[in-house]
Wavefront OBJ file of the C-alpha trace (Angstrom):
o trace
v -0.103 0.152 -0.028
v 2.873 2.314 0.973
v 4.518 1.544 -2.656
v 1.363 2.437 -4.349
v 0.961 5.721 -2.364
v 4.676 6.868 -2.954
v 4.079 5.850 -6.830
v 0.896 8.124 -6.855
v 2.845 10.700 -4.963
v 5.789 10.955 -7.344
v 4.434 10.412 -10.695
v 1.122 11.862 -10.442
v 0.682 14.226 -7.659
v 4.371 15.857 -7.695
v 5.478 15.372 -11.537
v 2.035 15.381 -12.677
v 2.777 12.827 -15.336
v -0.538 12.073 -17.679
v -1.975 8.753 -17.109
v -1.671 7.696 -20.788
v 2.060 8.375 -20.603
v 2.418 6.486 -17.428
v 0.475 3.325 -18.454
v 2.698 3.170 -21.764
v 5.210 1.658 -19.804
v 4.209 -1.462 -17.724
v 7.108 -2.266 -15.161
v 8.166 0.277 -12.352
v 11.665 -0.006 -13.642
v 10.646 1.221 -17.042
v 8.651 4.054 -15.528
v 11.632 5.207 -13.494
v 14.008 4.930 -16.209
v 11.841 6.522 -19.076
v 9.828 8.923 -17.027
v 12.145 10.177 -14.397
v 15.853 9.401 -15.124
v 16.403 9.987 -18.897
v 14.059 13.176 -19.043
v 15.720 14.610 -15.977
v 19.072 14.134 -17.627
v 18.238 16.151 -20.397
v 16.240 18.762 -18.248
v 19.296 19.332 -16.014
v 21.359 19.990 -19.023
v 18.933 22.531 -20.127
v 18.480 24.096 -16.820
v 22.202 24.275 -16.478
v 22.322 26.177 -19.748
v 19.531 28.489 -18.665
v 21.347 29.342 -15.312
v 24.452 30.145 -17.289
v 22.707 32.492 -19.723
v 20.962 34.332 -16.807
v 23.996 34.396 -14.505
v 27.045 34.158 -16.551
v 30.678 33.504 -15.223
v 33.102 36.340 -15.073
v 35.055 38.349 -12.508
v 31.941 40.225 -11.620
v 29.729 37.352 -11.400
v 32.088 34.547 -10.583
v 31.148 34.488 -6.875
v 27.455 34.263 -7.854
v 26.966 30.472 -8.279
v 24.721 30.459 -5.522
v 22.328 32.823 -7.549
v 22.904 30.525 -10.595
v 21.928 27.642 -8.522
v 18.729 29.416 -7.163
v 17.722 30.311 -10.574
v 18.154 26.839 -11.838
v 15.984 25.408 -9.047
v 13.309 27.911 -9.370
v 13.269 26.907 -13.117
v 12.940 23.353 -12.188
v 10.077 23.979 -9.658
v 8.297 26.121 -12.036
v 8.453 23.464 -14.596
v 7.175 20.804 -12.294
v 4.505 23.091 -10.611
v 3.169 24.200 -13.889
v 2.599 20.576 -15.099
v 4.905 21.262 -18.342
v 7.165 18.219 -17.236
v 4.507 15.600 -17.232
v 2.302 16.880 -19.831
v 4.617 17.626 -23.021
v 8.292 17.859 -21.883
v 8.798 13.997 -21.073
v 8.148 12.632 -24.618
v 9.943 15.790 -25.952
v 13.191 15.298 -23.943
v 13.094 11.600 -24.678
v 12.956 12.452 -28.471
v 15.698 14.928 -28.129
v 17.998 12.390 -26.243
v 17.333 9.673 -28.939
v 18.070 12.017 -31.553
v 21.148 13.392 -29.938
v 22.405 9.724 -29.165
v 21.825 8.715 -33.044
v 23.602 11.732 -34.241
v 26.416 11.422 -31.937
v 26.751 7.699 -33.150
v 26.813 8.650 -36.569
v 29.613 11.232 -36.113
v 31.449 8.691 -33.902
v 31.423 6.468 -36.826
v 32.191 8.796 -39.421
v 35.283 10.108 -37.362
v 36.581 6.395 -37.200
v 36.039 6.026 -41.091
v 37.530 9.436 -41.881
v 39.889 10.585 -39.306
v 39.841 14.356 -38.775
v 43.016 14.886 -40.775
v 41.408 12.942 -43.594
v 38.011 14.755 -43.189
v 39.713 18.037 -43.412
v 41.738 16.952 -46.664
v 38.411 15.643 -48.241
v 36.506 19.010 -47.232
v 39.660 20.915 -48.793
v 39.382 19.058 -52.014
v 35.726 19.162 -52.164
v 36.028 23.002 -51.546
v 38.396 23.191 -54.339
v 36.279 21.321 -56.702
v 33.228 23.276 -55.821
v 35.342 26.482 -56.276
v 36.495 25.698 -59.630
v 33.205 24.741 -60.723
v 31.684 28.121 -59.609
v 34.636 29.855 -61.053
v 34.017 27.904 -64.317
v 30.241 28.962 -64.189
v 31.011 32.492 -63.443
v 33.515 32.712 -66.333
v 30.721 31.173 -68.663
v 28.393 33.904 -67.517
v 31.138 36.535 -68.737
v 31.590 34.848 -71.808
v 27.897 34.591 -72.315
v 27.544 38.361 -71.540
v 30.197 39.413 -74.095
v 28.723 37.049 -76.755
v 25.265 38.749 -76.135
v 26.822 42.353 -76.348
v 28.597 41.376 -79.585
v 25.240 39.873 -80.995
v 23.505 43.194 -80.018
v 26.137 45.337 -81.685
v 26.149 43.295 -85.011
v 22.159 43.209 -84.937
v 22.595 47.142 -84.673
v 25.300 47.360 -87.678
v 22.879 45.079 -89.687
v 19.900 47.448 -89.103
v 22.038 50.300 -90.291
v 23.535 48.538 -93.522
v 19.588 47.714 -94.400
v 18.893 51.413 -94.286
v 21.781 52.322 -96.332
v 21.025 49.639 -98.611
v 17.392 51.010 -99.087
v 18.670 54.406 -99.619
v 21.711 53.613 -101.909
v 21.088 54.280 -105.611
v 24.497 53.369 -107.075
v 24.826 49.833 -108.033
v 28.191 49.330 -106.945
v 27.302 50.720 -103.457
v 24.143 48.346 -103.222
v 26.498 45.388 -104.279
v 28.762 46.084 -101.633
v 26.093 46.717 -98.782
v 24.306 43.552 -99.974
v 27.674 41.610 -99.399
v 28.000 43.309 -96.062
v 24.479 42.287 -95.206
v 25.027 38.711 -95.945
v 28.264 38.563 -93.694
v 26.512 40.390 -91.072
v 23.489 37.689 -91.162
v 26.260 34.974 -91.260
v 27.827 36.410 -87.984
v 24.371 36.689 -86.363
v 23.752 33.098 -86.958
v 26.959 31.881 -85.703
v 26.588 34.105 -82.660
v 23.223 32.724 -81.770
v 24.573 29.092 -82.196
v 27.344 29.779 -79.521
v 24.791 31.457 -77.294
v 22.551 28.469 -77.376
v 25.204 26.198 -76.589
v 25.196 28.002 -73.079
l 1 2 3 4 5 6 7 8 9 10 11 12 13 14 15 16 17 18 19 20 21 22 23 24 25 26 27 28 29 30 31 32 33 34 35 36 37 38 39 40 41 42 43 44 45 46 47 48 49 50 51 52 53 54 55 56 57 58 59 60 61 62 63 64 65 66 67 68 69 70 71 72 73 74 75 76 77 78 79 80 81 82 83 84 85 86 87 88 89 90 91 92 93 94 95 96 97 98 99 100 101 102 103 104 105 106 107 108 109 110 111 112 113 114 115 116 117 118 119 120 121 122 123 124 125 126 127 128 129 130 131 132 133 134 135 136 137 138 139 140 141 142 143 144 145 146 147 148 149 150 151 152 153 154 155 156 157 158 159 160 161 162 163 164 165 166 167 168 169 170 171 172 173 174 175 176 177 178 179 180 181 182 183 184 185 186 187 188 189 190 191 192 193 194 195 196 197 198
């Protein structure tokens, strides 16, 4: 009877853990581990950081560790008293712990496969390759811009040549302007072909 009363006191009255979450874990050991120990580890990490933010260490505040502990304890009591812990923080803290553990294991295996020096070397090579590719693309952009400018200039020259051809009365002048027009049209076709390659 005393065990059931203690169980009710801790899980339901103090921590205010919702019954749905409580009955998800069947044994007392599972409940203690999953609903108290694991979430409290993450919660204390958060509260430690919270206390460090509000009361940072330094020359002036180095002696204020007691104040930091007071802020941390007040935040803990507030979280428990408001019922945040038992309603939504427990699943959130468990999920966070699982994700961070998985991520840390991933980083551990990556560090074993690619030691830090090798990873740094790979990162440098990838960076060089990406930089070279970006540089090449930027160079292509400038080349394309130059081709487009040349095409525009050639088009303007062609338009002027056509105007002069329409107003020319001398057969020799007309013949010369027609040859110039044909040459400019060929050049425009070539420039358009070059631009289409990009």
